[in-house]
C-alpha positions in Angstrom: 210.7 -29.8 40.0 207.1 -29.4 38.8 206.5 -28.6 35.2 204.8 -25.4 34.3 202.9 -23.5 31.6 204.1 -20.4 29.9 203.0 -17.8 27.4 205.7 -16.2 25.3 204.6 -13.2 23.4 205.7 -10.4 21.1 204.6 -6.8 20.8 201.1 -5.5 20.8 199.5 -2.1 20.2 198.3 -2.1 23.8 199.9 -0.1 26.6 202.2 -1.4 29.3 202.8 -5.1 29.4 202.5 -5.1 33.2 199.2 -3.3 33.2 197.9 -5.6 30.5 198.8 -8.7 32.4 197.5 -7.3 35.7 194.2 -6.6 34.0 194.0 -10.1 32.4 194.8 -12.0 35.6 193.0 -9.6 38.0 196.0 -9.4 40.3 198.6 -6.8 41.1 202.1 -7.8 40.1 205.0 -6.7 42.3 208.5 -5.9 41.1 211.1 -8.5 42.1 214.8 -9.0 42.0 214.5 -12.7 41.1 216.5 -13.9 38.0 213.5 -15.7 36.6 211.0 -12.8 36.8 210.7 -9.0 36.8 207.2 -9.0 38.4 205.4 -11.6 40.5 201.9 -12.0 41.7 200.5 -14.8 43.8 196.8 -15.7 43.9 195.6 -17.5 47.1 199.0 -17.0 48.7 199.6 -19.2 51.8 197.2 -21.9 50.7 197.7 -25.2 49.0 195.8 -23.8 45.9 198.2 -20.9 45.3 199.0 -19.9 41.7 202.1 -17.9 40.9 202.3 -15.5 37.9 205.8 -14.6 37.0 206.3 -12.0 34.3 209.6 -11.6 32.6 209.8 -8.6 30.3 213.0 -9.7 28.4 213.7 -13.4 28.7 217.2 -14.6 28.2 216.7 -17.4 25.7 219.1 -17.3 22.8 219.1 -18.3 19.1 220.0 -21.9 19.9 216.7 -22.3 21.8 214.9 -21.1 18.6 216.8 -23.6 16.5 216.4 -26.5 18.9 212.6 -26.0 19.5 211.4 -24.3 16.4 209.8 -21.7 18.7 210.8 -18.1 17.8 211.8 -16.9 21.2 213.8 -14.0 19.8 210.6 -12.6 18.3 208.8 -12.8 21.7 210.8 -10.9 24.3 208.2 -11.3 27.1 206.9 -14.4 28.9 204.4 -15.2 31.7 204.9 -18.3 33.7 202.0 -19.9 35.6 202.8 -22.4 38.3 201.6 -23.8 41.5 201.5 -27.0 43.6 201.5 -30.4 42.0 198.1 -31.9 41.4 196.5 -28.7 40.0 198.1 -28.8 36.6 194.8 -28.8 34.7 193.8 -25.6 36.6 197.1 -24.0 35.7 196.8 -25.0 32.1 193.3 -23.4 31.9 194.5 -20.2 33.5 197.5 -20.0 31.1 195.3 -20.7 28.1 192.9 -17.9 29.1 195.9 -15.5 29.3 197.1 -16.7 25.9 193.7 -16.1 24.3 193.3 -12.6 25.8 196.8 -11.6 24.7 196.2 -13.0 21.2 192.9 -11.1 21.0 194.7 -8.0 22.1 197.0 -8.2 19.1 200.2 -9.8 20.6 202.1 -11.6 17.9 203.7 -14.0 17.6 202.4 -15.7 20.7 203.1 -19.3 21.9 201.4 -21.2 24.8 203.9 -23.9 25.9 204.4 -26.6 28.5 207.7 -27.1 30.2 209.5 -24.5 28.0 209.6 -26.6 24.8 206.3 -28.3 24.1 203.8 -26.1 22.1 200.2 -26.4 23.2 198.8 -23.6 21.0 200.3 -20.7 19.0 199.4 -17.8 16.8 202.2 -16.9 14.5 200.7 -15.1 11.4 204.1 -14.0 10.1 205.4 -17.6 10.3 208.4 -16.8 12.5 208.4 -20.3 14.0 209.3 -23.7 12.5 206.5 -26.3 13.0 208.7 -28.9 11.4 211.0 -28.7 14.5 208.4 -28.0 17.2 207.4 -30.6 19.7 203.7 -30.5 20.3 202.2 -31.3 23.7 199.8 -34.2 23.8 196.7 -33.7 26.1 197.0 -37.1 27.6 200.7 -37.2 28.1 202.2 -37.7 31.6 204.4 -35.1 33.2 207.8 -35.9 34.7 206.1 -37.1 37.9 203.9 -39.8 36.2 200.7 -37.7 36.2 198.6 -36.3 33.4 199.7 -32.7 32.8 
């Protein structure tokens, strides 16, 4: 299974999370009954360059995940997963980083940009909810689980 990039984020003073994400990605999100998402939008659907945006309003990660990773998931109920076909990971990373920066600038806190659920790429945690001593940080030149640079 390909690895993916995610943004976990807490509250902001902005309006609806769905409206905010739709505005940021420039794409309508549709409700879904999938376990892994409440809303899904796909850019370039039906092509080999598709990008899937999966918004989960209340993820189901527990306190053990917080302790194991040092990432304060319980302080960030929402997440956006960005994924697509293998070979386009750098594009997916850039898209996810853009979302991270726009949510951060919109006042979401804490906010973590992660790779493969547990490796922190970037974060903004002004109230120090996370534990950097436990966190695993993503290295830009590391290989993903398929032997390719992520």
